[in-house]
All heavy atoms as TSV, in Angstrom:
chain	resi	resn	atom	element	x	y	z
A	1	MET	N	N	0.832	-1.189	0.000
A	1	MET	CA	C	0.000	0.000	0.000
A	1	MET	C	C	0.874	1.249	0.000
A	1	MET	O	O	0.574	2.196	-0.698
A	1	MET	CB	C	-0.913	0.003	1.225
A	1	MET	CG	C	-1.953	-1.091	1.262
A	1	MET	SD	S	-3.218	-0.939	0.014
A	1	MET	CE	C	-4.088	0.468	0.592
A	2	GLN	N	N	1.922	1.222	0.802
A	2	GLN	CA	C	2.780	2.395	0.880
A	2	GLN	C	C	3.523	2.619	-0.432
A	2	GLN	O	O	3.547	3.732	-0.948
A	2	GLN	CB	C	3.771	2.245	2.028
A	2	GLN	CG	C	4.592	3.490	2.262
A	2	GLN	CD	C	5.481	3.365	3.476
A	2	GLN	OE1	O	5.763	2.268	3.946
A	2	GLN	NE2	N	5.912	4.482	3.989
A	3	GLN	N	N	4.096	1.567	-0.995
A	3	GLN	CA	C	4.839	1.703	-2.252
A	3	GLN	C	C	3.927	2.047	-3.428
A	3	GLN	O	O	4.240	2.900	-4.234
A	3	GLN	CB	C	5.596	0.423	-2.563
A	3	GLN	CG	C	6.759	0.194	-1.642
A	3	GLN	CD	C	7.445	-1.130	-1.925
A	3	GLN	OE1	O	6.944	-1.968	-2.668
A	3	GLN	NE2	N	8.594	-1.323	-1.318
A	4	ARG	N	N	2.813	1.373	-3.521
A	4	ARG	CA	C	1.940	1.543	-4.680
A	4	ARG	C	C	1.108	2.819	-4.628
A	4	ARG	O	O	0.951	3.510	-5.618
A	4	ARG	CB	C	1.021	0.343	-4.821
A	4	ARG	CG	C	0.090	0.495	-6.026
A	4	ARG	CD	C	-0.507	-0.771	-6.421
A	4	ARG	NE	N	0.431	-1.427	-7.301
A	4	ARG	CZ	C	0.230	-2.595	-7.846
A	4	ARG	NH1	N	-0.857	-3.255	-7.592
A	4	ARG	NH2	N	1.109	-3.137	-8.639
A	5	PHE	N	N	0.555	3.157	-3.441
A	5	PHE	CA	C	-0.357	4.285	-3.345
A	5	PHE	C	C	0.174	5.461	-2.531
A	5	PHE	O	O	-0.478	6.488	-2.426
A	5	PHE	CB	C	-1.690	3.840	-2.719
A	5	PHE	CG	C	-2.402	2.780	-3.508
A	5	PHE	CD1	C	-2.647	1.540	-2.949
A	5	PHE	CD2	C	-2.840	3.010	-4.800
A	5	PHE	CE1	C	-3.319	0.554	-3.655
A	5	PHE	CE2	C	-3.509	2.042	-5.520
A	5	PHE	CZ	C	-3.744	0.813	-4.954
A	6	GLY	N	N	1.342	5.282	-1.879
A	6	GLY	CA	C	1.871	6.346	-1.048
A	6	GLY	C	C	1.128	6.504	0.263
A	6	GLY	O	O	1.147	7.557	0.883
A	7	THR	N	N	0.474	5.444	0.710
A	7	THR	CA	C	-0.318	5.475	1.937
A	7	THR	C	C	0.577	5.191	3.138
A	7	THR	O	O	1.349	4.242	3.133
A	7	THR	CB	C	-1.436	4.414	1.875
A	7	THR	OG1	O	-2.209	4.655	0.711
A	7	THR	CG2	C	-2.330	4.481	3.076
A	8	ASN	N	N	0.458	5.999	4.180
A	8	ASN	CA	C	1.214	5.796	5.396
A	8	ASN	C	C	0.836	4.448	5.999
A	8	ASN	O	O	-0.339	4.172	6.208
A	8	ASN	CB	C	0.918	6.935	6.373
A	8	ASN	CG	C	1.745	6.870	7.628
A	8	ASN	OD1	O	2.228	5.822	8.027
A	8	ASN	ND2	N	1.912	8.009	8.251
A	9	ARG	N	N	1.824	3.640	6.299
A	9	ARG	CA	C	1.600	2.283	6.804
A	9	ARG	C	C	0.702	2.253	8.050
A	9	ARG	O	O	-0.135	1.374	8.204
A	9	ARG	CB	C	2.944	1.646	7.109
A	9	ARG	CG	C	2.837	0.319	7.785
A	9	ARG	CD	C	4.192	-0.275	8.029
A	9	ARG	NE	N	4.168	-1.560	7.383
A	9	ARG	CZ	C	5.196	-2.212	6.932
A	9	ARG	NH1	N	6.384	-1.723	7.036
A	9	ARG	NH2	N	5.050	-3.369	6.357
A	10	SER	N	N	0.845	3.212	8.943
A	10	SER	CA	C	0.071	3.211	10.184
A	10	SER	C	C	-1.366	3.697	10.005
A	10	SER	O	O	-2.158	3.639	10.933
A	10	SER	CB	C	0.772	4.061	11.247
A	10	SER	OG	O	0.821	5.411	10.835
A	11	SER	N	N	-1.698	4.182	8.819
A	11	SER	CA	C	-3.057	4.692	8.614
A	11	SER	C	C	-3.878	3.854	7.639
A	11	SER	O	O	-4.922	4.292	7.179
A	11	SER	CB	C	-2.999	6.139	8.119
A	11	SER	OG	O	-2.461	6.189	6.817
A	12	ILE	N	N	-3.446	2.653	7.337
A	12	ILE	CA	C	-4.182	1.798	6.410
A	12	ILE	C	C	-5.374	1.158	7.118
A	12	ILE	O	O	-5.220	0.458	8.107
A	12	ILE	CB	C	-3.279	0.719	5.794
A	12	ILE	CG1	C	-2.202	1.385	4.951
A	12	ILE	CG2	C	-4.099	-0.271	4.969
A	12	ILE	CD1	C	-1.140	0.457	4.449
A	13	ILE	N	N	-6.552	1.444	6.623
A	13	ILE	CA	C	-7.791	0.877	7.147
A	13	ILE	C	C	-8.423	0.088	5.998
A	13	ILE	O	O	-8.807	0.676	4.985
A	13	ILE	CB	C	-8.741	1.989	7.628
A	13	ILE	CG1	C	-8.052	2.817	8.714
A	13	ILE	CG2	C	-10.057	1.407	8.108
A	13	ILE	CD1	C	-8.787	4.075	9.079
A	14	PRO	N	N	-8.498	-1.244	6.116
A	14	PRO	CA	C	-8.982	-2.055	4.989
A	14	PRO	C	C	-10.305	-1.585	4.395
A	14	PRO	O	O	-10.486	-1.634	3.174
A	14	PRO	CB	C	-9.105	-3.452	5.591
A	14	PRO	CG	C	-8.109	-3.475	6.691
A	14	PRO	CD	C	-8.139	-2.077	7.262
A	15	SER	N	N	-11.241	-1.114	5.229
A	15	SER	CA	C	-12.541	-0.714	4.686
A	15	SER	C	C	-12.450	0.484	3.747
A	15	SER	O	O	-13.350	0.712	2.942
A	15	SER	CB	C	-13.525	-0.413	5.821
A	15	SER	OG	O	-13.070	0.675	6.604
A	16	ASP	N	N	-11.348	1.227	3.802
A	16	ASP	CA	C	-11.150	2.347	2.875
A	16	ASP	C	C	-10.781	1.867	1.472
A	16	ASP	O	O	-10.782	2.652	0.535
A	16	ASP	CB	C	-10.039	3.281	3.371
A	16	ASP	CG	C	-10.423	4.038	4.625
A	16	ASP	OD1	O	-11.613	4.051	4.983
A	16	ASP	OD2	O	-9.512	4.618	5.242
A	17	TYR	N	N	-10.463	0.595	1.329
A	17	TYR	CA	C	-9.991	0.056	0.058
A	17	TYR	C	C	-10.852	-1.098	-0.436
A	17	TYR	O	O	-10.378	-2.009	-1.101
A	17	TYR	CB	C	-8.528	-0.390	0.210
A	17	TYR	CG	C	-7.646	0.765	0.590
A	17	TYR	CD1	C	-7.356	1.032	1.918
A	17	TYR	CD2	C	-7.158	1.623	-0.379
A	17	TYR	CE1	C	-6.579	2.119	2.276
A	17	TYR	CE2	C	-6.375	2.714	-0.029
A	17	TYR	CZ	C	-6.100	2.950	1.294
A	17	TYR	OH	O	-5.329	4.032	1.641
A	18	CYS	N	N	-12.132	-1.064	-0.109
A	18	CYS	CA	C	-13.055	-2.134	-0.498
A	18	CYS	C	C	-13.834	-1.787	-1.759
A	18	CYS	O	O	-14.217	-0.641	-1.967
A	18	CYS	CB	C	-14.056	-2.411	0.625
A	18	CYS	SG	S	-13.325	-3.244	2.026
A	19	TYR	N	N	-14.084	-2.801	-2.561
A	19	TYR	CA	C	-14.938	-2.650	-3.733
A	19	TYR	C	C	-16.386	-2.424	-3.324
A	19	TYR	O	O	-17.121	-1.734	-4.004
A	19	TYR	CB	C	-14.888	-3.926	-4.594
A	19	TYR	CG	C	-13.636	-4.075	-5.412
A	19	TYR	CD1	C	-12.557	-4.800	-4.931
A	19	TYR	CD2	C	-13.544	-3.500	-6.667
A	19	TYR	CE1	C	-11.411	-4.950	-5.692
A	19	TYR	CE2	C	-12.410	-3.637	-7.436
A	19	TYR	CZ	C	-11.338	-4.372	-6.943
A	19	TYR	OH	O	-10.200	-4.494	-7.691
A	20	ASN	N	N	-16.783	-3.028	-2.214
A	20	ASN	CA	C	-18.202	-3.049	-1.874
A	20	ASN	C	C	-18.560	-2.251	-0.624
A	20	ASN	O	O	-19.617	-2.428	-0.063
A	20	ASN	CB	C	-18.668	-4.495	-1.699
A	20	ASN	CG	C	-17.979	-5.209	-0.562
A	20	ASN	OD1	O	-16.863	-4.877	-0.189
A	20	ASN	ND2	N	-18.634	-6.209	-0.020
A	21	ARG	N	N	-17.696	-1.362	-0.206
A	21	ARG	CA	C	-17.985	-0.561	0.986
A	21	ARG	C	C	-17.434	0.844	0.791
A	21	ARG	O	O	-16.302	1.023	0.381
A	21	ARG	CB	C	-17.328	-1.198	2.191
A	21	ARG	CG	C	-17.721	-0.502	3.438
A	21	ARG	CD	C	-17.642	-1.438	4.576
A	21	ARG	NE	N	-17.994	-0.693	5.771
A	21	ARG	CZ	C	-18.297	-1.216	6.892
A	21	ARG	NH1	N	-18.300	-2.515	7.000
A	21	ARG	NH2	N	-18.610	-0.487	7.907
A	22	ARG	N	N	-18.251	1.812	1.115
A	22	ARG	CA	C	-17.870	3.209	0.915
A	22	ARG	C	C	-17.877	3.934	2.258
A	22	ARG	O	O	-18.804	3.778	3.036
A	22	ARG	CB	C	-18.853	3.869	-0.039
A	22	ARG	CG	C	-18.425	5.210	-0.462
A	22	ARG	CD	C	-19.347	5.751	-1.522
A	22	ARG	NE	N	-18.914	7.094	-1.752
A	22	ARG	CZ	C	-18.572	7.587	-2.910
A	22	ARG	NH1	N	-18.685	6.841	-3.968
A	22	ARG	NH2	N	-18.164	8.809	-3.025
A	23	ASN	N	N	-16.831	4.719	2.527
A	23	ASN	CA	C	-16.712	5.468	3.774
A	23	ASN	C	C	-16.724	6.961	3.490
A	23	ASN	O	O	-16.061	7.434	2.573
A	23	ASN	CB	C	-15.417	5.104	4.499
A	23	ASN	CG	C	-15.426	3.687	5.007
A	23	ASN	OD1	O	-16.453	3.175	5.416
A	23	ASN	ND2	N	-14.281	3.044	4.967
A	24	LYS	N	N	-17.473	7.705	4.295
A	24	LYS	CA	C	-17.582	9.156	4.137
A	24	LYS	C	C	-16.208	9.808	4.251
A	24	LYS	O	O	-15.431	9.503	5.142
A	24	LYS	CB	C	-18.517	9.719	5.209
A	24	LYS	CG	C	-18.766	11.203	5.060
A	24	LYS	CD	C	-19.746	11.681	6.097
A	24	LYS	CE	C	-20.008	13.170	5.901
A	24	LYS	NZ	N	-20.934	13.672	6.907
A	25	GLY	N	N	-15.918	10.705	3.320
A	25	GLY	CA	C	-14.675	11.456	3.347
A	25	GLY	C	C	-13.490	10.752	2.725
A	25	GLY	O	O	-12.403	11.314	2.654
A	26	ILE	N	N	-13.656	9.526	2.284
A	26	ILE	CA	C	-12.562	8.773	1.668
A	26	ILE	C	C	-12.844	8.656	0.169
A	26	ILE	O	O	-13.922	8.224	-0.229
A	26	ILE	CB	C	-12.457	7.348	2.278
A	26	ILE	CG1	C	-12.280	7.406	3.784
A	26	ILE	CG2	C	-11.339	6.557	1.613
A	26	ILE	CD1	C	-11.022	8.088	4.259
A	27	PRO	N	N	-11.869	9.049	-0.676
A	27	PRO	CA	C	-12.088	8.905	-2.123
A	27	PRO	C	C	-12.364	7.438	-2.478
A	27	PRO	O	O	-11.707	6.540	-1.964
A	27	PRO	CB	C	-10.769	9.356	-2.744
A	27	PRO	CG	C	-10.070	10.127	-1.675
A	27	PRO	CD	C	-10.556	9.590	-0.361
A	28	PHE	N	N	-13.345	7.211	-3.315
A	28	PHE	CA	C	-13.729	5.853	-3.716
A	28	PHE	C	C	-13.020	5.516	-5.019
A	28	PHE	O	O	-13.626	5.368	-6.069
A	28	PHE	CB	C	-15.253	5.789	-3.861
A	28	PHE	CG	C	-15.801	4.388	-3.916
A	28	PHE	CD1	C	-15.685	3.535	-2.835
A	28	PHE	CD2	C	-16.446	3.935	-5.044
A	28	PHE	CE1	C	-16.202	2.252	-2.871
A	28	PHE	CE2	C	-16.978	2.653	-5.105
A	28	PHE	CZ	C	-16.841	1.812	-4.012
A	29	ASP	N	N	-11.670	5.431	-4.942
A	29	ASP	CA	C	-10.910	5.256	-6.175
A	29	ASP	C	C	-9.812	4.194	-6.099
A	29	ASP	O	O	-9.139	3.946	-7.086
A	29	ASP	CB	C	-10.307	6.588	-6.608
A	29	ASP	CG	C	-9.379	7.188	-5.558
A	29	ASP	OD1	O	-9.250	6.621	-4.457
A	29	ASP	OD2	O	-8.784	8.234	-5.846
A	30	LYS	N	N	-9.612	3.563	-4.954
A	30	LYS	CA	C	-8.599	2.515	-4.810
A	30	LYS	C	C	-9.266	1.305	-4.177
A	30	LYS	O	O	-9.720	1.359	-3.049
A	30	LYS	CB	C	-7.456	2.995	-3.922
A	30	LYS	CG	C	-6.710	4.170	-4.485
A	30	LYS	CD	C	-5.681	4.669	-3.507
A	30	LYS	CE	C	-5.103	5.962	-4.037
A	30	LYS	NZ	N	-4.546	6.781	-2.992
A	31	HIS	N	N	-9.322	0.205	-4.916
A	31	HIS	CA	C	-10.030	-0.981	-4.441
A	31	HIS	C	C	-9.121	-2.199	-4.515
A	31	HIS	O	O	-8.521	-2.459	-5.556
A	31	HIS	CB	C	-11.267	-1.245	-5.292
A	31	HIS	CG	C	-12.107	-0.031	-5.510
A	31	HIS	ND1	N	-12.802	0.578	-4.506
A	31	HIS	CD2	C	-12.340	0.695	-6.625
A	31	HIS	CE1	C	-13.448	1.622	-4.987
A	31	HIS	NE2	N	-13.179	1.713	-6.268
A	32	ILE	N	N	-9.059	-2.953	-3.421
A	32	ILE	CA	C	-8.313	-4.215	-3.435
A	32	ILE	C	C	-8.984	-5.309	-2.605
A	32	ILE	O	O	-8.636	-6.463	-2.742
A	32	ILE	CB	C	-6.847	-4.045	-2.985
A	32	ILE	CG1	C	-6.774	-3.452	-1.587
A	32	ILE	CG2	C	-6.053	-3.226	-3.974
A	32	ILE	CD1	C	-5.373	-3.418	-1.006
A	33	PHE	N	N	-9.937	-4.939	-1.746
A	33	PHE	CA	C	-10.594	-5.912	-0.865
A	33	PHE	C	C	-12.094	-5.979	-1.123
A	33	PHE	O	O	-12.691	-5.043	-1.624
A	33	PHE	CB	C	-10.426	-5.525	0.612
A	33	PHE	CG	C	-9.011	-5.450	1.074
A	33	PHE	CD1	C	-8.442	-4.235	1.412
A	33	PHE	CD2	C	-8.234	-6.590	1.192
A	33	PHE	CE1	C	-7.135	-4.146	1.858
A	33	PHE	CE2	C	-6.926	-6.513	1.639
A	33	PHE	CZ	C	-6.375	-5.292	1.973
A	34	GLU	N	N	-12.684	-7.082	-0.700
A	34	GLU	CA	C	-14.136	-7.200	-0.609
A	34	GLU	C	C	-14.460	-7.348	0.873
A	34	GLU	O	O	-13.892	-8.200	1.566
A	34	GLU	CB	C	-14.643	-8.426	-1.361
A	34	GLU	CG	C	-16.137	-8.614	-1.220
A	34	GLU	CD	C	-16.639	-9.879	-1.883
A	34	GLU	OE1	O	-15.840	-10.814	-2.113
A	34	GLU	OE2	O	-17.832	-9.947	-2.158
A	35	TRP	N	N	-15.341	-6.502	1.390
A	35	TRP	CA	C	-15.754	-6.584	2.789
A	35	TRP	C	C	-16.716	-7.749	2.945
A	35	TRP	O	O	-17.696	-7.860	2.206
A	35	TRP	CB	C	-16.414	-5.277	3.208
A	35	TRP	CG	C	-16.927	-5.266	4.596
A	35	TRP	CD1	C	-16.186	-5.249	5.741
A	35	TRP	CD2	C	-18.285	-5.281	5.007
A	35	TRP	NE1	N	-17.001	-5.240	6.836
A	35	TRP	CE2	C	-18.309	-5.263	6.416
A	35	TRP	CE3	C	-19.500	-5.293	4.327
A	35	TRP	CZ2	C	-19.477	-5.264	7.143
A	35	TRP	CZ3	C	-20.668	-5.296	5.063
A	35	TRP	CH2	C	-20.651	-5.277	6.456
A	36	LEU	N	N	-16.429	-8.653	3.895
A	36	LEU	CA	C	-17.259	-9.830	4.125
A	36	LEU	C	C	-18.126	-9.705	5.369
A	36	LEU	O	O	-19.176	-10.327	5.451
A	36	LEU	CB	C	-16.374	-11.077	4.268
A	36	LEU	CG	C	-15.468	-11.393	3.087
A	36	LEU	CD1	C	-14.575	-12.574	3.411
A	36	LEU	CD2	C	-16.286	-11.650	1.835
A	37	GLY	N	N	-17.680	-8.945	6.329
A	37	GLY	CA	C	-18.385	-8.782	7.592
A	37	GLY	C	C	-17.436	-8.168	8.606
A	37	GLY	O	O	-16.313	-7.809	8.271
A	38	ARG	N	N	-17.871	-8.066	9.818
A	38	ARG	CA	C	-17.084	-7.415	10.859
A	38	ARG	C	C	-15.622	-7.893	10.873
A	38	ARG	O	O	-15.344	-9.052	11.139
A	38	ARG	CB	C	-17.722	-7.668	12.207
A	38	ARG	CG	C	-17.086	-6.892	13.319
A	38	ARG	CD	C	-17.960	-6.959	14.557
A	38	ARG	NE	N	-17.416	-6.187	15.639
A	38	ARG	CZ	C	-17.554	-4.868	15.774
A	38	ARG	NH1	N	-18.222	-4.192	14.878
A	38	ARG	NH2	N	-17.028	-4.239	16.794
A	39	SER	N	N	-14.707	-6.988	10.521
A	39	SER	CA	C	-13.259	-7.242	10.505
A	39	SER	C	C	-12.847	-8.394	9.594
A	39	SER	O	O	-11.810	-9.013	9.802
A	39	SER	CB	C	-12.734	-7.485	11.921
A	39	SER	OG	O	-12.977	-6.358	12.724
A	40	GLN	N	N	-13.648	-8.691	8.578
A	40	GLN	CA	C	-13.327	-9.765	7.645
A	40	GLN	C	C	-13.320	-9.219	6.222
A	40	GLN	O	O	-14.292	-8.607	5.774
A	40	GLN	CB	C	-14.320	-10.912	7.750
A	40	GLN	CG	C	-14.289	-11.598	9.083
A	40	GLN	CD	C	-15.262	-12.769	9.114
A	40	GLN	OE1	O	-16.148	-12.897	8.277
A	40	GLN	NE2	N	-15.087	-13.623	10.094
A	41	TYR	N	N	-12.213	-9.479	5.523
A	41	TYR	CA	C	-12.033	-8.980	4.162
A	41	TYR	C	C	-11.437	-10.069	3.294
A	41	TYR	O	O	-10.696	-10.919	3.768
A	41	TYR	CB	C	-11.076	-7.768	4.162
A	41	TYR	CG	C	-11.576	-6.644	5.025
A	41	TYR	CD1	C	-11.248	-6.581	6.370
A	41	TYR	CD2	C	-12.400	-5.665	4.513
A	41	TYR	CE1	C	-11.727	-5.567	7.175
A	41	TYR	CE2	C	-12.885	-4.643	5.299
A	41	TYR	CZ	C	-12.541	-4.600	6.641
A	41	TYR	OH	O	-13.018	-3.601	7.430
A	42	ARG	N	N	-11.764	-10.027	2.025
A	42	ARG	CA	C	-11.184	-10.940	1.041
A	42	ARG	C	C	-10.337	-10.092	0.092
A	42	ARG	O	O	-10.805	-9.085	-0.435
A	42	ARG	CB	C	-12.272	-11.658	0.256
A	42	ARG	CG	C	-11.718	-12.533	-0.869
A	42	ARG	CD	C	-12.807	-13.192	-1.669
A	42	ARG	NE	N	-13.559	-14.083	-0.795
A	42	ARG	CZ	C	-14.879	-14.195	-0.810
A	42	ARG	NH1	N	-15.598	-13.487	-1.646
A	42	ARG	NH2	N	-15.489	-15.021	0.008
A	43	TYR	N	N	-9.104	-10.521	-0.147
A	43	TYR	CA	C	-8.241	-9.824	-1.087
A	43	TYR	C	C	-8.652	-10.204	-2.506
A	43	TYR	O	O	-8.678	-11.375	-2.863
A	43	TYR	CB	C	-6.769	-10.194	-0.848
A	43	TYR	CG	C	-5.850	-9.589	-1.869
A	43	TYR	CD1	C	-5.481	-8.259	-1.786
A	43	TYR	CD2	C	-5.380	-10.339	-2.936
A	43	TYR	CE1	C	-4.661	-7.690	-2.736
A	43	TYR	CE2	C	-4.553	-9.786	-3.892
A	43	TYR	CZ	C	-4.197	-8.460	-3.787
A	43	TYR	OH	O	-3.388	-7.889	-4.730
A	44	LEU	N	N	-8.990	-9.204	-3.315
A	44	LEU	CA	C	-9.352	-9.428	-4.716
A	44	LEU	C	C	-8.310	-8.854	-5.661
A	44	LEU	O	O	-8.223	-9.266	-6.805
A	44	LEU	CB	C	-10.714	-8.793	-5.029
A	44	LEU	CG	C	-11.908	-9.316	-4.238
A	44	LEU	CD1	C	-13.157	-8.518	-4.595
A	44	LEU	CD2	C	-12.115	-10.794	-4.477
A	45	GLY	N	N	-7.559	-7.876	-5.205
A	45	GLY	CA	C	-6.555	-7.224	-6.036
A	45	GLY	C	C	-7.146	-6.058	-6.806
A	45	GLY	O	O	-8.351	-5.840	-6.838
A	46	GLU	N	N	-6.260	-5.305	-7.422
A	46	GLU	CA	C	-6.683	-4.147	-8.210
A	46	GLU	C	C	-7.357	-4.585	-9.502
A	46	GLU	O	O	-7.077	-5.654	-10.038
A	46	GLU	CB	C	-5.473	-3.301	-8.593
A	46	GLU	CG	C	-4.877	-2.540	-7.451
A	46	GLU	CD	C	-3.759	-1.671	-7.953
A	46	GLU	OE1	O	-4.036	-0.532	-8.345
A	46	GLU	OE2	O	-2.625	-2.158	-7.955
A	47	ASN	N	N	-8.242	-3.744	-9.980
A	47	ASN	CA	C	-8.916	-3.942	-11.270
A	47	ASN	C	C	-9.708	-5.247	-11.356
A	47	ASN	O	O	-9.887	-5.791	-12.439
A	47	ASN	CB	C	-7.905	-3.855	-12.417
A	47	ASN	CG	C	-7.185	-2.545	-12.413
A	47	ASN	OD1	O	-7.796	-1.482	-12.285
A	47	ASN	ND2	N	-5.870	-2.593	-12.518
A	48	HIS	N	N	-10.176	-5.735	-10.231
A	48	HIS	CA	C	-11.027	-6.926	-10.219
A	48	HIS	C	C	-12.385	-6.551	-10.835
A	48	HIS	O	O	-12.901	-5.468	-10.586
A	48	HIS	CB	C	-11.205	-7.401	-8.774
A	48	HIS	CG	C	-12.044	-8.617	-8.646
A	48	HIS	ND1	N	-11.556	-9.882	-8.902
A	48	HIS	CD2	C	-13.339	-8.771	-8.299
A	48	HIS	CE1	C	-12.523	-10.754	-8.706
A	48	HIS	NE2	N	-13.611	-10.108	-8.341
A	49	PRO	N	N	-12.991	-7.421	-11.614
A	49	PRO	CA	C	-14.282	-7.098	-12.240
A	49	PRO	C	C	-15.445	-7.225	-11.258
A	49	PRO	O	O	-16.383	-7.992	-11.484
A	49	PRO	CB	C	-14.375	-8.109	-13.377
A	49	PRO	CG	C	-13.604	-9.289	-12.889
A	49	PRO	CD	C	-12.470	-8.708	-12.080
A	50	TYR	N	N	-15.401	-6.493	-10.162
A	50	TYR	CA	C	-16.447	-6.558	-9.135
A	50	TYR	C	C	-17.731	-5.931	-9.657
A	50	TYR	O	O	-17.719	-4.826	-10.179
A	50	TYR	CB	C	-15.988	-5.833	-7.866
A	50	TYR	CG	C	-16.990	-5.933	-6.748
A	50	TYR	CD1	C	-17.066	-7.082	-5.982
A	50	TYR	CD2	C	-17.880	-4.911	-6.490
A	50	TYR	CE1	C	-17.997	-7.204	-4.968
A	50	TYR	CE2	C	-18.816	-5.025	-5.483
A	50	TYR	CZ	C	-18.875	-6.173	-4.728
A	50	TYR	OH	O	-19.804	-6.294	-3.735
A	51	SER	N	N	-18.840	-6.646	-9.496
A	51	SER	CA	C	-20.121	-6.126	-9.986
A	51	SER	C	C	-21.221	-6.235	-8.940
A	51	SER	O	O	-22.400	-6.107	-9.267
A	51	SER	CB	C	-20.540	-6.871	-11.256
A	51	SER	OG	O	-20.730	-8.244	-10.972
A	52	GLY	N	N	-20.833	-6.456	-7.691
A	52	GLY	CA	C	-21.818	-6.613	-6.634
A	52	GLY	C	C	-22.281	-5.292	-6.038
A	52	GLY	O	O	-21.953	-4.208	-6.517
A	53	ARG	N	N	-23.019	-5.404	-4.979
A	53	ARG	CA	C	-23.599	-4.277	-4.265
A	53	ARG	C	C	-22.511	-3.491	-3.526
A	53	ARG	O	O	-21.572	-4.062	-2.995
A	53	ARG	CB	C	-24.600	-4.847	-3.278
A	53	ARG	CG	C	-25.391	-3.865	-2.539
A	53	ARG	CD	C	-26.408	-4.598	-1.671
A	53	ARG	NE	N	-26.464	-3.875	-0.409
A	53	ARG	CZ	C	-26.699	-4.383	0.752
A	53	ARG	NH1	N	-26.913	-5.671	0.847
A	53	ARG	NH2	N	-26.734	-3.659	1.825
A	54	VAL	N	N	-22.656	-2.163	-3.457
A	54	VAL	CA	C	-21.761	-1.291	-2.697
A	54	VAL	C	C	-22.590	-0.659	-1.591
A	54	VAL	O	O	-23.656	-0.107	-1.844
A	54	VAL	CB	C	-21.135	-0.198	-3.594
A	54	VAL	CG1	C	-20.276	0.736	-2.765
A	54	VAL	CG2	C	-20.331	-0.829	-4.716
A	55	VAL	N	N	-22.103	-0.750	-0.346
A	55	VAL	CA	C	-22.836	-0.210	0.795
A	55	VAL	C	C	-22.067	0.945	1.426
A	55	VAL	O	O	-20.856	1.030	1.314
A	55	VAL	CB	C	-23.121	-1.288	1.866
A	55	VAL	CG1	C	-24.007	-2.373	1.327
A	55	VAL	CG2	C	-21.846	-1.862	2.426
A	56	TRP	N	N	-22.811	1.811	2.099
A	56	TRP	CA	C	-22.232	2.897	2.871
A	56	TRP	C	C	-22.680	2.712	4.303
A	56	TRP	O	O	-23.876	2.571	4.570
A	56	TRP	CB	C	-22.693	4.252	2.334
A	56	TRP	CG	C	-22.208	5.385	3.172
A	56	TRP	CD1	C	-20.919	5.789	3.319
A	56	TRP	CD2	C	-22.993	6.254	3.975
A	56	TRP	NE1	N	-20.843	6.856	4.163
A	56	TRP	CE2	C	-22.119	7.166	4.586
A	56	TRP	CE3	C	-24.352	6.358	4.255
A	56	TRP	CZ2	C	-22.546	8.155	5.446
A	56	TRP	CZ3	C	-24.771	7.351	5.114
A	56	TRP	CH2	C	-23.876	8.235	5.695
A	57	GLN	N	N	-21.721	2.683	5.227
A	57	GLN	CA	C	-22.026	2.480	6.645
A	57	GLN	C	C	-21.762	3.782	7.382
A	57	GLN	O	O	-20.609	4.164	7.567
A	57	GLN	CB	C	-21.138	1.367	7.214
A	57	GLN	CG	C	-21.495	0.982	8.619
A	57	GLN	CD	C	-22.825	0.265	8.676
A	57	GLN	OE1	O	-23.087	-0.626	7.886
A	57	GLN	NE2	N	-23.678	0.664	9.573
A	58	PRO	N	N	-22.809	4.505	7.822
A	58	PRO	CA	C	-22.604	5.746	8.555
A	58	PRO	C	C	-21.819	5.521	9.841
A	58	PRO	O	O	-21.988	4.504	10.504
A	58	PRO	CB	C	-24.027	6.220	8.869
A	58	PRO	CG	C	-24.889	5.530	7.874
A	58	PRO	CD	C	-24.226	4.213	7.618
A	59	ALA	N	N	-20.950	6.479	10.186
A	59	ALA	CA	C	-20.165	6.388	11.407
A	59	ALA	C	C	-21.062	6.238	12.623
A	59	ALA	O	O	-22.096	6.878	12.720
A	59	ALA	CB	C	-19.284	7.628	11.550
A	60	GLY	N	N	-20.674	5.368	13.542
A	60	GLY	CA	C	-21.421	5.189	14.775
A	60	GLY	C	C	-22.568	4.208	14.696
A	60	GLY	O	O	-23.189	3.892	15.705
A	61	GLU	N	N	-22.883	3.714	13.514
A	61	GLU	CA	C	-23.963	2.736	13.374
A	61	GLU	C	C	-23.364	1.344	13.266
A	61	GLU	O	O	-22.248	1.161	12.815
A	61	GLU	CB	C	-24.815	3.041	12.153
A	61	GLU	CG	C	-25.601	4.334	12.312
A	61	GLU	CD	C	-26.646	4.507	11.230
A	61	GLU	OE1	O	-26.957	3.529	10.553
A	61	GLU	OE2	O	-27.133	5.633	11.112
A	62	GLY	N	N	-24.121	0.329	13.682
A	62	GLY	CA	C	-23.651	-1.047	13.682
A	62	GLY	C	C	-23.371	-1.579	12.289
A	62	GLY	O	O	-23.821	-1.024	11.288
A	63	GLU	N	N	-22.619	-2.641	12.258
A	63	GLU	CA	C	-22.312	-3.317	10.995
A	63	GLU	C	C	-23.558	-3.953	10.430
A	63	GLU	O	O	-24.439	-4.372	11.157
A	63	GLU	CB	C	-21.271	-4.420	11.235
A	63	GLU	CG	C	-19.972	-3.934	11.807
A	63	GLU	CD	C	-19.009	-3.414	10.773
A	63	GLU	OE1	O	-19.285	-3.595	9.568
A	63	GLU	OE2	O	-18.010	-2.828	11.151
A	64	GLU	N	N	-23.627	-4.053	9.119
A	64	GLU	CA	C	-24.760	-4.730	8.471
A	64	GLU	C	C	-24.693	-6.211	8.705
A	64	GLU	O	O	-23.673	-6.794	8.811
A	64	GLU	CB	C	-24.723	-4.481	6.952
A	64	GLU	CG	C	-25.374	-3.215	6.581
A	64	GLU	CD	C	-25.502	-3.102	5.060
A	64	GLU	OE1	O	-25.187	-4.056	4.327
A	64	GLU	OE2	O	-25.898	-2.070	4.622
């Protein structure tokens, strides 16, 4: 993540890089994971042909 995107290693949050999950204030332009559930992610890699549902989880609300 640091080499490819210039992301600080200590600030990497997997949900910021999901194909199927959107977080307020984070650009929706870098995707490598699929969110499966609470703290569970599947690595899909860049440019994966993801065509599933995309969800937005408001801060402070429970996981779907």
